[in-house]
Z-matrix of the N, CA and C atoms (Angstrom, degrees):
N
C 1 1.445
C 2 1.529 1 110.51
N 3 1.335 2 117.23 1 -40.75
C 4 1.466 3 120.16 2 -179.60
C 5 1.522 4 112.23 3 -65.43
N 6 1.324 5 117.73 4 -23.90
C 7 1.462 6 120.38 5 177.31
C 8 1.529 7 111.37 6 -81.02
N 9 1.327 8 117.09 7 -22.51
C 10 1.463 9 121.41 8 -176.72
C 11 1.522 10 113.26 9 -93.89
N 12 1.331 11 117.01 10 -29.50
C 13 1.459 12 121.70 11 -173.14
C 14 1.531 13 109.92 12 -122.07
N 15 1.321 14 115.67 13 133.86
C 16 1.463 15 120.87 14 172.67
C 17 1.523 16 107.61 15 -125.24
N 18 1.321 17 115.69 16 147.90
C 19 1.461 18 120.61 17 -176.72
C 20 1.520 19 111.08 18 -129.15
N 21 1.310 20 114.44 19 151.82
C 22 1.466 21 121.42 20 170.44
C 23 1.525 22 105.67 21 -142.69
N 24 1.312 23 115.80 22 123.72
C 25 1.455 24 121.66 23 -173.94
C 26 1.527 25 112.26 24 -111.32
N 27 1.312 26 115.39 25 164.28
C 28 1.459 27 122.19 26 176.98
C 29 1.531 28 110.64 27 -56.62
N 30 1.322 29 116.37 28 -42.88
C 31 1.458 30 122.32 29 177.72
C 32 1.527 31 107.16 30 -112.55
N 33 1.324 32 117.74 31 86.22
C 34 1.467 33 120.94 32 -170.36
C 35 1.522 34 113.59 33 -72.38
N 36 1.318 35 114.53 34 155.03
C 37 1.456 36 121.63 35 173.63
C 38 1.520 37 107.74 36 -94.36
N 39 1.320 38 115.08 37 118.68
C 40 1.461 39 121.28 38 176.34
C 41 1.520 40 107.56 39 -123.09
N 42 1.327 41 115.78 40 159.02
C 43 1.450 42 120.32 41 -173.68
C 44 1.523 43 111.07 42 -118.37
N 45 1.321 44 115.76 43 155.35
C 46 1.452 45 122.37 44 -179.02
C 47 1.525 46 108.91 45 -76.41
N 48 1.309 47 114.39 46 76.23
C 49 1.459 48 122.81 47 179.10
C 50 1.518 49 106.84 48 -152.56
N 51 1.280 50 118.23 49 -174.37
C 52 1.458 51 120.01 50 -178.07
C 53 1.525 52 110.97 51 -70.84
N 54 1.315 53 114.42 52 161.20
C 55 1.467 54 119.44 53 176.36
C 56 1.519 55 109.72 54 -59.39
N 57 1.339 56 117.63 55 -42.83
C 58 1.472 57 121.25 56 179.03
C 59 1.531 58 111.16 57 -60.43
N 60 1.322 59 116.91 58 -44.31
C 61 1.470 60 119.96 59 179.97
C 62 1.529 61 110.63 60 -63.96
N 63 1.330 62 117.66 61 -39.66
C 64 1.460 63 120.83 62 175.78
C 65 1.525 64 110.63 63 -62.29
N 66 1.321 65 116.85 64 -41.58
C 67 1.463 66 121.23 65 -179.66
C 68 1.519 67 112.53 66 -63.94
N 69 1.316 68 116.69 67 -42.43
C 70 1.459 69 120.26 68 -170.53
C 71 1.530 70 113.92 69 -95.22
N 72 1.312 71 118.08 70 12.97
C 73 1.465 72 119.98 71 -179.82
C 74 1.529 73 112.40 72 -55.80
N 75 1.306 74 117.10 73 -40.69
C 76 1.463 75 120.22 74 -178.79
C 77 1.510 76 113.86 75 -85.54
N 78 1.333 77 116.19 76 -9.66
C 79 1.460 78 120.09 77 -178.07
C 80 1.534 79 109.58 78 -154.33
N 81 1.331 80 116.11 79 75.32
C 82 1.463 81 120.35 80 -174.80
C 83 1.526 82 114.30 81 -63.24
N 84 1.324 83 117.91 82 -19.54
C 85 1.460 84 121.14 83 -179.02
C 86 1.534 85 112.69 84 -90.94
N 87 1.324 86 117.90 85 9.54
C 88 1.463 87 121.67 86 -177.12
C 89 1.527 88 110.56 87 -62.23
N 90 1.325 89 115.30 88 138.04
C 91 1.459 90 120.58 89 177.58
C 92 1.526 91 109.61 90 -77.01
N 93 1.323 92 115.41 91 165.66
C 94 1.467 93 120.36 92 176.46
C 95 1.531 94 110.31 93 -60.19
N 96 1.318 95 117.08 94 -36.47
C 97 1.469 96 121.09 95 178.94
C 98 1.531 97 110.73 96 -65.53
N 99 1.333 98 116.62 97 -40.42
C 100 1.466 99 120.41 98 178.04
C 101 1.528 100 110.64 99 -64.71
N 102 1.327 101 116.18 100 -41.78
C 103 1.467 102 121.12 101 178.49
C 104 1.531 103 109.39 102 -62.63
N 105 1.326 104 117.07 103 -45.33
C 106 1.463 105 121.17 104 -179.81
C 107 1.526 106 111.21 105 -62.14
N 108 1.329 107 116.99 106 -38.54
C 109 1.466 108 120.64 107 179.31
C 110 1.529 109 110.41 108 -66.48
N 111 1.329 110 118.42 109 -42.38
C 112 1.471 111 121.50 110 178.75
C 113 1.526 112 110.46 111 -64.86
N 114 1.320 113 116.46 112 -38.69
C 115 1.470 114 120.81 113 177.47
C 116 1.524 115 109.50 114 -63.75
N 117 1.310 116 117.36 115 -40.21
C 118 1.464 117 121.66 116 178.70
C 119 1.529 118 110.91 117 -63.69
N 120 1.331 119 117.77 118 -45.74
C 121 1.465 120 121.10 119 179.37
C 122 1.521 121 110.31 120 -57.70
N 123 1.319 122 116.36 121 -44.41
C 124 1.466 123 121.41 122 -176.06
C 125 1.526 124 112.95 123 -84.58
N 126 1.325 125 117.03 124 1.82
C 127 1.471 126 120.65 125 -177.07
C 128 1.522 127 110.59 126 52.36
N 129 1.331 128 115.85 127 44.33
C 130 1.467 129 122.19 128 -176.59
C 131 1.529 130 111.73 129 -106.20
N 132 1.317 131 117.08 130 32.77
C 133 1.463 132 121.34 131 -179.46
C 134 1.525 133 112.52 132 -61.60
N 135 1.319 134 117.43 133 -17.75
C 136 1.467 135 120.94 134 176.88
C 137 1.527 136 110.95 135 -56.12
N 138 1.339 137 117.52 136 -24.12
C 139 1.463 138 121.12 137 -178.96
C 140 1.529 139 111.25 138 -60.61
N 141 1.323 140 116.58 139 -33.34
C 142 1.466 141 120.26 140 179.35
C 143 1.521 142 111.60 141 -69.42
N 144 1.333 143 117.01 142 -22.61
C 145 1.462 144 121.81 143 -177.23
C 146 1.529 145 113.24 144 -90.91
N 147 1.322 146 117.44 145 -2.34
C 148 1.469 147 120.25 146 176.67
C 149 1.527 148 108.32 147 -64.46
N 150 1.324 149 118.75 148 159.72
C 151 1.477 150 121.30 149 -174.45
C 152 1.533 151 114.70 150 -49.99
N 153 1.324 152 117.96 151 -39.30
C 154 1.466 153 121.21 152 178.77
C 155 1.530 154 110.43 153 -119.29
N 156 1.324 155 115.97 154 28.30
C 157 1.464 156 120.83 155 179.81
C 158 1.519 157 111.04 156 59.85
N 159 1.309 158 116.30 157 -138.58
C 160 1.467 159 120.81 158 -178.55
C 161 1.528 160 112.40 159 -67.24
N 162 1.314 161 117.55 160 -15.89
C 163 1.463 162 120.86 161 179.62
C 164 1.525 163 112.87 162 -87.73
N 165 1.331 164 117.81 163 3.17
C 166 1.460 165 122.37 164 177.68
C 167 1.523 166 109.67 165 -71.61
N 168 1.319 167 115.52 166 130.53
C 169 1.472 168 120.06 167 174.49
C 170 1.524 169 107.14 168 -74.37
N 171 1.329 170 116.16 169 130.46
C 172 1.462 171 118.97 170 -174.77
C 173 1.525 172 113.37 171 -95.70
N 174 1.317 173 117.76 172 -3.43
C 175 1.458 174 120.20 173 176.75
C 176 1.524 175 112.40 174 81.78
N 177 1.301 176 114.39 175 167.69
C 178 1.471 177 121.48 176 -178.73
C 179 1.518 178 110.96 177 -56.20
N 180 1.316 179 117.17 178 126.35
C 181 1.466 180 125.23 179 -179.70
C 182 1.526 181 113.04 180 56.86
N 183 1.319 182 116.79 181 16.77
C 184 1.457 183 119.80 182 178.40
C 185 1.515 184 113.16 183 65.89
N 186 1.336 185 117.28 184 31.05
C 187 1.461 186 120.55 185 -175.28
C 188 1.524 187 113.46 186 -63.73
N 189 1.326 188 117.64 187 -15.70
C 190 1.461 189 119.41 188 176.28
C 191 1.530 190 111.65 189 -78.69
N 192 1.332 191 116.70 190 -5.13
C 193 1.466 192 122.20 191 -179.80
C 194 1.527 193 110.31 192 -107.36
N 195 1.318 194 116.55 193 156.17
C 196 1.469 195 120.41 194 174.62
C 197 1.528 196 109.35 195 -72.81
N 198 1.316 197 116.21 196 168.66
C 199 1.467 198 120.38 197 178.41
C 200 1.516 199 112.44 198 -59.18
N 201 1.328 200 116.86 199 -43.84
C 202 1.460 201 120.90 200 178.91
C 203 1.518 202 111.98 201 -65.92
N 204 1.329 203 116.97 202 -36.93
C 205 1.464 204 120.26 203 177.58
C 206 1.522 205 111.00 204 -66.30
N 207 1.325 206 116.90 205 -41.62
C 208 1.468 207 120.03 206 177.92
C 209 1.529 208 110.29 207 -61.92
N 210 1.336 209 116.14 208 -43.30
C 211 1.467 210 119.74 209 179.29
C 212 1.527 211 110.99 210 -61.86
N 213 1.319 212 117.01 211 -42.77
C 214 1.465 213 120.03 212 -178.76
C 215 1.523 214 112.02 213 -68.29
N 216 1.325 215 117.64 214 -36.47
C 217 1.461 216 120.70 215 175.95
C 218 1.529 217 110.08 216 -63.41
N 219 1.321 218 116.63 217 -44.92
C 220 1.466 219 120.41 218 179.02
C 221 1.528 220 111.37 219 -65.01
N 222 1.317 221 116.99 220 -37.95
C 223 1.465 222 120.48 221 177.50
C 224 1.525 223 110.54 222 -65.37
N 225 1.329 224 117.22 223 -43.26
C 226 1.470 225 120.25 224 177.92
C 227 1.525 226 110.15 225 -60.07
N 228 1.330 227 117.18 226 -41.00
C 229 1.473 228 121.03 227 178.53
C 230 1.523 229 110.57 228 -61.52
N 231 1.332 230 116.71 229 -43.99
C 232 1.464 231 120.38 230 -179.43
C 233 1.525 232 111.35 231 -65.55
N 234 1.315 233 116.73 232 -42.63
C 235 1.471 234 121.10 233 -179.98
C 236 1.525 235 110.13 234 -66.59
N 237 1.317 236 117.09 235 -40.85
C 238 1.466 237 121.71 236 -179.05
C 239 1.532 238 111.50 237 -59.74
N 240 1.315 239 117.17 238 -31.56
C 241 1.465 240 121.32 239 -178.46
C 242 1.529 241 112.28 240 -67.14
N 243 1.317 242 117.81 241 -15.72
C 244 1.473 243 122.71 242 -177.28
C 245 1.528 244 111.91 243 48.01
N 246 1.322 245 115.99 244 58.56
C 247 1.464 246 119.81 245 -176.07
C 248 1.529 247 112.09 246 -77.56
N 249 1.313 248 115.37 247 163.18
C 250 1.466 249 120.69 248 171.52
C 251 1.522 250 109.56 249 -74.61
N 252 1.349 251 115.80 250 -32.04
C 253 1.464 252 122.09 251 179.27
C 254 1.529 253 108.20 252 -128.97
N 255 1.325 254 115.15 253 127.27
C 256 1.459 255 121.44 254 179.04
C 257 1.523 256 108.11 255 -113.80
N 258 1.333 257 116.39 256 117.62
C 259 1.461 258 122.24 257 -179.30
C 260 1.523 259 108.15 258 -103.94
N 261 1.329 260 115.31 259 118.98
C 262 1.465 261 121.66 260 179.72
C 263 1.522 262 108.34 261 -118.78
N 264 1.317 263 116.12 262 112.14
C 265 1.460 264 120.95 263 -178.07
C 266 1.520 265 109.29 264 -107.62
N 267 1.324 266 115.74 265 93.49
C 268 1.463 267 123.24 266 179.14
C 269 1.529 268 111.36 267 52.19
N 270 1.322 269 114.76 268 38.35
C 271 1.452 270 123.35 269 -173.96
C 272 1.514 271 113.86 270 -64.11
N 273 1.323 272 118.21 271 -22.01
C 274 1.457 273 121.03 272 -174.71
C 275 1.523 274 113.00 273 -104.88
N 276 1.323 275 117.30 274 10.98
C 277 1.464 276 120.90 275 -171.61
C 278 1.522 277 114.50 276 -63.81
N 279 1.327 278 118.65 277 -28.08
C 280 1.466 279 120.59 278 -176.97
C 281 1.531 280 112.55 279 -95.71
N 282 1.332 281 116.79 280 6.92
C 283 1.456 282 119.71 281 -178.07
C 284 1.520 283 111.48 282 -91.34
N 285 1.322 284 116.05 283 148.98
C 286 1.460 285 119.39 284 173.49
C 287 1.530 286 107.82 285 -71.80
N 288 1.308 287 116.60 286 164.38
C 289 1.465 288 122.22 287 -173.57
C 290 1.526 289 111.58 288 -60.95
N 291 1.330 290 117.37 289 -40.90
C 292 1.469 291 120.79 290 -178.74
C 293 1.530 292 110.90 291 -64.17
N 294 1.339 293 117.03 292 -49.17
C 295 1.468 294 121.22 293 -179.44
C 296 1.520 295 110.09 294 -64.74
N 297 1.326 296 116.46 295 -40.83
C 298 1.456 297 120.45 296 178.66
C 299 1.527 298 110.42 297 -58.22
N 300 1.323 299 118.09 298 -43.06
C 301 1.465 300 121.28 299 179.98
C 302 1.527 301 111.26 300 -62.37
N 303 1.332 302 117.11 301 -40.68
C 304 1.464 303 120.72 302 178.36
C 305 1.529 304 111.35 303 -65.28
N 306 1.331 305 116.67 304 -42.44
C 307 1.465 306 121.01 305 178.98
C 308 1.526 307 109.88 306 -65.31
N 309 1.319 308 117.08 307 -43.92
C 310 1.464 309 120.21 308 -179.50
C 311 1.522 310 111.59 309 -61.43
N 312 1.321 311 116.82 310 -40.46
C 313 1.472 312 120.31 311 178.08
C 314 1.530 313 110.46 312 -60.17
N 315 1.329 314 116.35 313 -45.53
C 316 1.467 315 120.52 314 179.11
C 317 1.524 316 111.33 315 -68.40
N 318 1.327 317 117.23 316 -37.36
C 319 1.467 318 120.41 317 179.54
C 320 1.528 319 111.97 318 -64.95
N 321 1.318 320 117.02 319 -32.06
C 322 1.464 321 119.38 320 176.90
C 323 1.528 322 110.27 321 -57.49
N 324 1.318 323 116.69 322 -40.56
C 325 1.472 324 120.46 323 178.86
C 326 1.525 325 110.36 324 -67.57
N 327 1.331 326 117.50 325 -41.29
C 328 1.467 327 121.26 326 179.16
C 329 1.529 328 110.45 327 -64.60
N 330 1.331 329 116.24 328 -44.43
C 331 1.462 330 120.61 329 -176.68
C 332 1.525 331 112.61 330 -71.77
N 333 1.314 332 118.24 331 -11.91
C 334 1.463 333 120.71 332 175.49
C 335 1.525 334 110.60 333 -67.48
N 336 1.337 335 116.85 334 -25.09
C 337 1.462 336 121.39 335 -176.42
C 338 1.525 337 113.78 336 -111.84
N 339 1.315 338 117.72 337 5.82
C 340 1.461 339 120.59 338 -178.91
C 341 1.523 340 109.57 339 -145.92
N 342 1.294 341 116.09 340 162.08
C 343 1.458 342 120.88 341 175.36
C 344 1.517 343 108.20 342 -87.05
N 345 1.314 344 116.15 343 128.99
C 346 1.455 345 120.25 344 -179.51
C 347 1.520 346 111.12 345 -116.98
N 348 1.298 347 114.91 346 138.92
C 349 1.460 348 122.15 347 171.52
C 350 1.521 349 105.05 348 -117.36
N 351 1.339 350 115.95 349 109.32
C 352 1.456 351 121.24 350 -172.50
C 353 1.527 352 109.35 351 -113.74
N 354 1.321 353 116.09 352 118.03
C 355 1.457 354 121.78 353 172.46
C 356 1.516 355 105.75 354 -98.20
N 357 1.327 356 116.34 355 123.31
C 358 1.459 357 118.59 356 -174.12
C 359 1.514 358 111.02 357 -142.27
N 360 1.317 359 114.51 358 147.49
C 361 1.452 360 121.53 359 173.11
C 362 1.520 361 111.28 360 -110.77
N 363 1.315 362 116.84 361 -19.23
C 364 1.455 363 121.33 362 177.89
C 365 1.525 364 109.86 363 -87.76
N 366 1.316 365 114.84 364 136.39
C 367 1.462 366 120.53 365 -178.58
C 368 1.521 367 111.57 366 -59.64
N 369 1.310 368 117.75 367 -40.21
C 370 1.465 369 120.42 368 -177.07
C 371 1.524 370 111.71 369 -63.19
N 372 1.320 371 117.58 370 -34.60
C 373 1.457 372 120.95 371 -179.69
C 374 1.520 373 111.16 372 -70.48
N 375 1.321 374 117.13 373 -30.84
C 376 1.466 375 121.28 374 178.97
C 377 1.527 376 110.50 375 -59.16
N 378 1.309 377 117.02 376 -30.68
C 379 1.460 378 121.03 377 -177.76
C 380 1.523 379 113.28 378 -66.96
N 381 1.335 380 118.34 379 -10.28
C 382 1.461 381 121.59 380 174.21
C 383 1.524 382 111.74 381 -70.87
N 384 1.315 383 116.77 382 -20.76
C 385 1.464 384 121.42 383 -170.99
C 386 1.527 385 112.99 384 -89.15
N 387 1.328 386 115.14 385 141.59
C 388 1.465 387 121.18 386 170.98
C 389 1.525 388 109.70 387 -76.96
N 390 1.325 389 115.19 388 -37.53
C 391 1.462 390 122.21 389 179.28
C 392 1.519 391 107.76 390 -127.48
N 393 1.333 392 115.87 391 141.00
C 394 1.456 393 122.32 392 -178.20
C 395 1.523 394 108.40 393 -120.84
N 396 1.316 395 115.68 394 135.26
C 397 1.461 396 121.05 395 173.40
C 398 1.527 397 107.12 396 -114.11
N 399 1.315 398 116.95 397 124.92
C 400 1.455 399 122.16 398 177.93
C 401 1.517 400 108.57 399 -91.32
N 402 1.318 401 116.08 400 122.55
C 403 1.468 402 121.91 401 177.85
C 404 1.508 403 109.09 402 -100.91
N 405 1.319 404 116.47 403 129.05
C 406 1.456 405 121.84 404 174.44
C 407 1.519 406 108.03 405 -133.09
N 408 1.319 407 115.44 406 123.52
C 409 1.467 408 121.43 407 -178.94
C 410 1.528 409 111.89 408 53.36
N 411 1.328 410 116.65 409 39.52
C 412 1.454 411 121.56 410 176.03
C 413 1.512 412 115.11 411 79.63
N 414 1.321 413 117.88 412 8.32
C 415 1.463 414 121.89 413 -178.09
C 416 1.526 415 109.69 414 -124.80
N 417 1.314 416 116.50 415 138.14
C 418 1.458 417 120.37 416 173.77
C 419 1.517 418 107.53 417 -73.84
N 420 1.330 419 115.78 418 117.28
C 421 1.464 420 120.11 419 -177.03
C 422 1.526 421 112.81 420 -103.10
N 423 1.331 422 117.38 421 -26.46
C 424 1.458 423 120.67 422 -179.49
C 425 1.522 424 109.41 423 -148.21
N 426 1.330 425 115.98 424 145.57
C 427 1.460 426 121.86 425 175.61
C 428 1.518 427 107.64 426 -136.07
N 429 1.318 428 115.98 427 135.78
C 430 1.458 429 120.98 428 177.74
C 431 1.509 430 109.53 429 175.12
N 432 1.322 431 116.74 430 -172.36
C 433 1.460 432 117.53 431 174.49
C 434 1.526 433 108.66 432 -86.31
N 435 1.300 434 115.61 433 168.30
C 436 1.466 435 121.59 434 -173.84
C 437 1.527 436 111.37 435 -55.88
N 438 1.315 437 116.87 436 -50.11
C 439 1.461 438 121.28 437 -176.73
C 440 1.535 439 110.96 438 -61.19
N 441 1.316 440 116.26 439 -44.10
C 442 1.469 441 121.03 440 -179.84
C 443 1.529 442 110.88 441 -60.89
N 444 1.324 443 116.83 442 -47.40
C 445 1.468 444 119.86 443 -179.37
C 446 1.520 445 111.06 444 -66.85
N 447 1.319 446 117.03 445 -38.16
C 448 1.457 447 121.13 446 178.91
C 449 1.530 448 110.90 447 -61.49
N 450 1.327 449 116.65 448 -38.19
C 451 1.460 450 121.39 449 -177.63
C 452 1.528 451 113.07 450 -79.05
N 453 1.329 452 117.49 451 -29.52
C 454 1.466 453 119.34 452 -169.01
C 455 1.522 454 116.40 453 -116.56
N 456 1.328 455 118.38 454 -10.93
C 457 1.471 456 120.08 455 -173.92
C 458 1.531 457 110.23 456 -121.78
N 459 1.329 458 117.43 457 102.62
C 460 1.468 459 120.61 458 -179.57
C 461 1.530 460 113.57 459 -55.79
N 462 1.323 461 117.80 460 -37.95
C 463 1.470 462 120.58 461 -179.04
C 464 1.527 463 110.72 462 -64.19
N 465 1.312 464 117.30 463 -35.24
C 466 1.467 465 122.03 464 177.70
C 467 1.536 466 109.89 465 -67.41
N 468 1.326 467 115.87 466 -46.29
C 469 1.469 468 120.36 467 177.52
C 470 1.525 469 110.61 468 -59.34
N 471 1.330 470 116.39 469 -43.53
C 472 1.465 471 120.98 470 -179.66
C 473 1.528 472 111.13 471 -62.64
N 474 1.318 473 116.66 472 -41.04
C 475 1.461 474 121.52 473 179.68
C 476 1.527 475 110.58 474 -63.10
N 477 1.321 476 116.51 475 -44.55
C 478 1.462 477 120.18 476 178.88
C 479 1.525 478 111.25 477 -68.25
N 480 1.324 479 117.24 478 -37.49
C 481 1.463 480 120.51 479 178.57
C 482 1.526 481 110.53 480 -64.63
N 483 1.312 482 116.84 481 -40.30
C 484 1.466 483 121.43 482 178.40
C 485 1.528 484 109.78 483 -63.13
N 486 1.330 485 117.03 484 -38.25
C 487 1.459 486 121.02 485 178.87
C 488 1.523 487 110.12 486 -66.93
N 489 1.321 488 117.47 487 -41.00
C 490 1.465 489 121.68 488 -179.25
C 491 1.527 490 111.87 489 -66.90
N 492 1.328 491 117.23 490 -26.17
C 493 1.467 492 121.76 491 -179.87
C 494 1.524 493 113.67 492 -81.33
N 495 1.337 494 117.70 493 -11.00
C 496 1.465 495 120.13 494 -178.57
C 497 1.516 496 110.09 495 -66.39
N 498 1.303 497 115.81 496 142.30
C 499 1.462 498 121.42 497 -177.82
C 500 1.526 499 113.12 498 -71.36
N 501 1.332 500 117.87 499 -24.61
C 502 1.462 501 119.35 500 -174.28
C 503 1.518 502 113.04 501 -85.12
N 504 1.318 503 118.58 502 3.95
C 505 1.476 504 120.94 503 179.25
C 506 1.486 505 111.99 504 -97.90
């Protein structure tokens, strides 16, 4: 199962080891080119600027990194694993809008070759999905593509409108 599924969560689990070791946990045989490509997808180039680059120890849970940096490191690790199923649970929530757009563009290419299960609260992240399931009170109430739900489901429109009104977007 661990070879088939990779995950990246809003609050990622990182280990007190080097950035490279954290990246390659799911694929220890990854080449430098593969690592660089995963870093590019996740917009995690900041890793090269750490004091010892990818060999910098990031500390327990990556506390020396910002929330967005931790999320991007975890996303790069998940992408590097080249899973059959990629589970992203609000993985981009701590990113600024510009970085999020760059990551989403790269993720579209990754998701073209893998099955993705994306849990998102931001409207822009929802656009990564071919099919959207609207959850209300713990129950799936509607399923369809973004355009269909936007046109036919008032609760979906309201949810997206509320997201667009947030000051941090």
